[in-house]
N, C-alpha and C positions, 0 to 999 in steps of 0.2 A: 487591748482587747482581751487578752488572756487574763489580765488582772481583774476584769469585771465579771468573769463567769460566776454563776451561782447555781447550786444544785440543791433542790429541796431535800434530797435524800443523802446528803453528804455524810460520809462516815465520820466517826469520832476522830478528832484531830486536835493536837495541842500546838499552838504556834511557837515558832522559834523565838526566844526572848531577844529583845532589842540589844541587850548587852552582849549576847553571843555574836550577833551580826556585826556590831561595832568592833569587838575584839578580833573577829575574823578579818575584817577589812583593815584593821590596824597592822596585821601581819602581811596580808596578801598585797596591799597597795605598795608598801615599800619594796617588797620582793619584785613586783612588776616594774617599778621605777628603776631599780638597780639593774634589772635585766635589760631594759630599754637603753639605759645609759651605757652598759657594757657593749650592747650591739652597735651603738653609734660609735663608740671608741674603737672597737675592733673591726668595724666593717672594712672589708678590703678595698683598696683602690685599684687602679689599673696595673700597677707594677707587680711583677712576679720575680722570684729569684732566678738568677741566671743559671741555667744548667749547661751541660756539655753541648757543644755545637753538634747539630745534626741536620741533614737535609730537610727542607720543607716538604712534608708529605701531606697529601689531602686525599680523602676518599670520595669516590663518585659512584653512582648507581648505574647499573647496566643490565642488559638481558642477553643471555646466551643464544646465539643464532645458529652456531655450527660447531661441531666437535670433530676434529680430524685425528683419529686414533693412530698410533704408531707403536712399534715394538719398544718395550721398556729397555733401559740400559742392561747390558749383559755382563759387565764386569762385576765381581763380587761386591766391591765397595758401592758401586752404583745400584746394584740390586738391593743392597741393604738400605740405601737412601730412599729407594722407591717403594720399599715394603709398606704394605697397608694401602696403597693407592689402587683403585679399581682398574685404572688404565693410564697410559701415558699418551702424550700428544699435544696438539695445539687446539686452542679454543678461540672462536671469534665472538666478540661481544659488542653489541650496539649500546653506546653510552646514552643513558636516558636522563642525565642531570648534569649540571655544571656548564662551564663555558664550551665544552666540546660536545654538547648534546647533539645526537644524531650521527656522530662519527662512529665508524666501526673499526675496532682495533683487534689485533691478533696477539695472543700471548700464550704461554705454556700452562698446561694443567699443573696444579700443585701436586707434589709427590712427597713421600715420607710418612712416618708414623702419624696417624690421626688426620691425614689429609682429607679434605672434603671431597665428596663425589658430586659431579655436576651433570646435568642433562640439558638438552635443548629446551629453551623456554624458561629456564630458571632465572629468577631475579637475583643478581649477584652484586657484590661490592668489589670495586677495583681500587687499588692504591696507585695514585699518580706520583711519579718521581720526576724531579727536574731533569732536564737533559743531561745525560752523563753522570747522574748521581749514582753512587754505589756500583757503578759499572753494571747496570741492570737495564732491562727494557723500560720504556716510558710508563707502561701500565702493567701492573701485576694483579692477577686474580687472587683475591684475598679470602672471601667468604660468601655465604648466602646472605641475601638481603631479607631479614626477618621482620621488617617493619610492618607489613600487612598482617601476618598472623598475630604478632604481638598486640597490635591495636585491636584486633578482633577479640583477643582474650581479655584485654583491659575493658572493652565495652561490655562483654558478657559479665565480667566481675562487677562493674558498676551497676548494671541492670539488676543483677541478683541482690546486691546490697540494698539498693533502693526499694526493690520489690518486697523484700523481707523486712527491712528496717524502717521503711517509709521516711518520715521526716528525720528521724534519728539516723537512719542510714545515710541520708543525703548530707547531714552535717558531719558524719564520720568521714565521708569522701572529701569534704572540704578540709577537714583536719588532716587527712592524708596528703592532700595537695600542699597544705602549709608546711608539713614536715619535709616534703621533697624540695620545696622552694627554699627553705632555710638551709637544708643540707647542701644544695647545689649552688646557692648564691651567697651563703655566708660561711658555713663550716669549711667546705673544701677550699674555696678561694682564699679564706683567711689563713688557713694552714699553709697553703702554697705561697702566700705573701710573706711568710716568715714569722707569723704570730705564734705564741706558745700554744701547742696543740691542746694541752690540758685546759687552759683558760678558755680557749675557743670552744672546746667540747662542753664545758660546764655552762657557758653562756648560751650556746646553741641548744643544749638539752633543756635548760630552764625556759627558753623562749618557746620551744616545741611543746613542753609540758603545759605551760600556761595557755597557749593558743589552742592546742588540740583538746585538752580536757574540758575547757569551758565551751568550746565550739560543739563538742560531741555530747556533753552531758548537761549543759546549761549552766547559768550563772547562779549557783545555789550554795548553801552552806555545806551540803553533802559533798559537792564537787570540790569545794575549797578545802575540806578536810582531806580529801584524796590528794589534792595538790600539795598540801603541807606534808602529808605522809610521804609522798613521792620525793619531795625536796629533801627531807631529813634522811630518807633511805639512800637517796642518790649521793648526798654528801658523805654518808658513811661508806658507801661503795667506793667512792673516789679515794677516801683515806686508806681503806683496806687495800685497794689496788696499788696505790703508791708504795705502801709498806711491803706488800708481797713482791712487787717488781724489784724493789731494792734488795730484799732479803734473798730472793732467788737469783739475783744478778742477771736479769733478763735485759737484753738490749733492744728488743723489738724488731731487730733486723734478722729475719728468718727466711725470706723468700726474695725472688727477683724484684718485686715491686718495692718492698721496703728497702732493699739494698740500693735500688736506683734513687729513691727519694732521699735516703741518707747520704749517699755518695755524691750525687749530682746536684741536689737541691738543698742539702744541709738541713733536712727535716729531722728533728730529734726523734729517734726511733722509740725511745722509752715514752716520751710524751705522746707519740702517735698511738702506741699500744694502750696507754692509759685512756686516751680519748676514745678509742674503739670500745674499751670495756664500759665506759660511762654511757655512751650512746646506745650500745647494745643492751645494757641493763635497763635503760629507760623504757624500752619496748615491752618488757615483761613487768616492770614495776608498776606502771600505770594500770595494768590489768588487775594486779593484786590489790592495789590501794583503792581503786574505784569499787571493786567487789566488796571489800571490807567496809568502806564507808556506806555503801548502799545496804549492806546487810545490817549494820547497826541501825540505820534509819528505819528499815522495815521492822526490826525487832522492837524499836522504840514506839512505833505506831501501833503495832499489834499488842504490845505490853506497856502501856503508858505509865504503869506503876513501878516499872523496873528502876532501881537506882543504878548508879554508875557501875558498881561491882558486878551485879547480875547481868547488866547489859554487856559489859566487857567480857565476862566469862562465856556468855552464850555466843557472842560474835567470834571470840577467839577459837571456839570449837570448830566453827565453819572455816576460819582461816587456816587452822592446822590441816584440815582435809584438803583445802585448796593448795596449800604449799606442797603437800605430799605429791600431788599430781603435777604441779608445775616443775618441781625439781626433776622428776623423771623426764618431763618435756625438754628441759634445758640440756640434760645429759645426752638424750637421744639426738637433739639438734646438733650439738657439737660433735657427737660421734659420727653422725651422718656426713657432716662437713669434712671431718678428718678421715673418712673411710679409706680413700686412696692411700693416705700415709700409713694407716694401720695395716693395710694389705701389704704395703712395701716392707714394713717391719716384719710382718709374718713370713713373707717370702725370704727375707734375709736371715730368718731364724736367729734373731738377736735375743740375748738375755733380757729379762724384764727390767733389770736395773739400767742397762744401756738404753733401753727404749724410753724409760722415764727421764733419763738425763738429757735426752735430745731436746734442744731449745724449742723446737716447733711444738712438740707434744707438751713440754712443760708450760709453754705459753698458754696453750688451750686449757690445761688443767687449772692454772691460775685464773684464767678468765671465767671458767665455769664455777669454780669454788667461790671466788669473790662475789660473782653475780648472785649465787645462791645465798650467801650470807646476807647480802643486801636485801634479798627477797624475804628471808626469814625475819629480818629486823623490821621490814615494812608492815608486817601483820600486827605486832603489838603496838607499834607507834601509831599507825592509822586507826586502829581499833580504839585506842585510848583517846585520841583526838576527837574521833567521831562520837564516842560515848560522852565525852565532856560537853560537846555541842548539841547532842540530841535533845529534842524537846521532851519533857516529861511532865506528867500531871502530879500535882501534890496530893497527898493522901486525903481522901474525902471529897476531892473536887469532882464534879460531874462533867462528863464529856459533853462538848458542845457540837451540835450538828453544823452550825455556822459560826464563823468567828464574829465577834463583835466589831463594830466599825472602829477602825483605827488600830486594830491588833497588828502587830508586826510579825511578818513571816517572810522568810527567804526560802520558799518551798520548792519541792521538786517539780520540774516541768512535766507536762504531759507530752504526748507525741504529735502535737499539732503545731504548725508555725505560729499560731496566735498565742499558745500557752507555753512555748518552749523557753522563752526568757520573760521574766517579770517586766511589765510595762514600766515600772519605776521601782527603784530600790526601796525595800521595806514595805511595799504595798501588800494588801491582803488578797488572797485568791482562795476560792472554795472549789474543791473538786473531790470526788470520791477517791479514796486511797485504794489502788488496785492491789 
């Protein structure tokens, strides 16, 4: 349908040469085939590495029906343990899910620093322990059940994206769903199954990149240039990360989670750190590469007489401004995530040298620096690729309002379902350039 649209007032446009389309496919298709083959090869089975033995725990939902307050412990040690709790006492909870649904159980209110506060009517999560496990009650009050408010926020987010982005917003949501599916069904299980974290991350990132970029931005030459720019920059980020991790002697084991994975499940800490850097960099890289590829295209349409050099220089100026703002975004994002750690260092009044030598902070510095270098490389790489592929009019050639029959173009989609992807590869479509 979209391929047959015609507009009597179409803006001047130069179709993408067929050789550019063929060259693009000659690179994209093998990359996609290798990615699919790697997904099949690394796809996790049902087996997982054996960890340390622990009692079988499961979570169940419930609702607080009654709270019986009582005096908190009076001994100094017990007072310290109960500090931060609004009250002490017992709580009755009616179980609303699982095999014991409808049963009412009594357990103690949690105490200690950071303990949650509960009220009658709150939806909560209980942890069920087998009889006699850990010498504790059968049910322990764990946390608030946040399922309902989280789903409401997700629904509001989806409505806002679709209302503003329309069809493009809908495809962006589909791409986001694909990202979560690949992370939860491939990346995480494959690493837990004992596969090399770096190889899994590279394969998962490539699959996410190919699926999300084409779903969100359409099957076009412009999108393909963004894909190639992302792929090259991601490979460079991975190489720089491996080099930096080795030079800085980082183990990747810096917190309880990484320690548990390394000690109990024999997960390579360095590989896990490298995998995290690659996947984290992908989220910002696609923003930069798509922007650069689209910028080159719009400049080529507005200035069809530009040669490669002028097109590259004009788009690179836009890219430099974009990178300047993205670098600040990355630094602030990592600073916000590490804010508790920075406060802890400040309270301890440690010298700056000692702070920088801390493996946790050194790891974050390496992550942000390497990610930024990958972003900087993405601008010239993507700009050059997009400028090479950009359609341009030869000197003296008159702009055509409509393409002649049989002209080859892999053009940008409009924001309608009919025009989002070409009806057939290489077909012509006429539309005004917005």
